[in-house]
C-alpha positions in Angstrom: 74.5 80.1 105.9 72.7 82.6 108.0 73.9 85.9 109.4 74.2 84.2 112.8 76.7 81.7 111.3 78.8 84.5 110.0 78.6 86.5 113.2 79.8 83.4 115.1 82.7 82.9 112.6 83.8 86.5 113.1 84.8 85.5 116.7 87.5 83.1 115.3 90.7 85.2 115.0 92.8 82.8 112.9 91.9 83.2 109.2 92.7 79.6 108.3 90.7 78.3 111.2 87.7 80.6 110.3 87.8 79.4 106.7 87.9 75.8 107.9 84.8 76.3 110.1 83.0 78.1 107.3 83.6 75.3 104.8 82.7 72.6 107.2 79.5 74.4 108.4 78.3 74.8 104.8 79.3 71.2 103.8 77.8 69.5 106.8 74.8 71.9 107.3 75.8 72.8 110.9 73.3 74.9 112.8 74.7 77.8 114.8 74.8 75.9 118.1 76.7 73.0 116.4 79.1 75.5 114.8 79.7 77.1 118.2 80.2 73.7 119.8 82.7 72.7 117.2 84.6 76.0 117.7 84.5 75.7 121.5 85.7 72.1 121.4 88.7 73.2 119.2 87.9 70.8 116.3 90.4 72.6 114.1 93.2 72.2 116.6 92.3 68.6 117.3 92.4 67.8 113.6 95.8 69.5 113.2 97.3 67.4 116.1 95.5 64.1 115.2 96.9 61.3 113.1 93.4 60.0 112.7 91.7 63.0 111.0 88.8 60.9 109.7 88.2 59.6 113.3 88.1 63.1 114.7 85.7 64.3 112.0 83.5 61.3 112.6 83.5 62.0 116.3 82.6 65.6 115.7 79.8 64.6 113.4 78.3 61.8 115.4 79.4 62.6 119.0 80.7 60.1 121.3 78.6 56.9 121.4 78.3 54.7 124.4 79.1 51.2 123.4 78.9 49.5 126.8 77.0 50.5 130.0 80.4 50.7 131.7 81.4 53.5 129.3 79.0 55.9 130.9 80.3 55.0 134.4 83.9 55.6 133.2 83.0 58.8 131.5 81.5 60.2 134.8 84.6 59.0 136.7 82.4 56.7 138.8 79.9 59.3 139.8 76.8 57.2 140.1 74.3 60.1 140.4 75.7 61.6 137.2 75.7 58.2 135.5 72.1 57.5 136.4 71.1 60.9 135.1 72.9 60.4 131.8 71.3 57.0 131.4 67.9 58.2 132.3 67.4 55.8 135.2 67.3 56.2 139.0 70.2 55.4 141.2 68.5 52.3 142.7 68.2 50.8 139.2 71.8 51.8 138.4 73.1 50.0 141.5 71.1 46.9 140.5 72.7 47.1 137.0 76.2 47.6 138.4 75.7 44.5 140.6 74.1 42.5 137.7 76.9 43.2 135.3 79.7 43.0 137.8 80.8 46.6 137.4 81.5 47.2 141.1 
């Protein structure tokens, strides 16, 4: 791990939490931005609270995957402009797809 990794880890006050992130960063080969994202998304706390620890670790490793087009629409709480941006299409195309798939 680089000095930047250790500098990022020094910002984690809890010793157990810091050790967890250090071990995971080494084991998974996290870059500094990924390490920071995991810290800021409270991965350690989510794992402590979760009954599905493997699921939380998998989500942390892979990110959330969109399984259906409607997932993106739900994730943006129906914001069509944001949905179109995330899908990389224009709003007109999005409206056609919403109508085509009956997502209205």
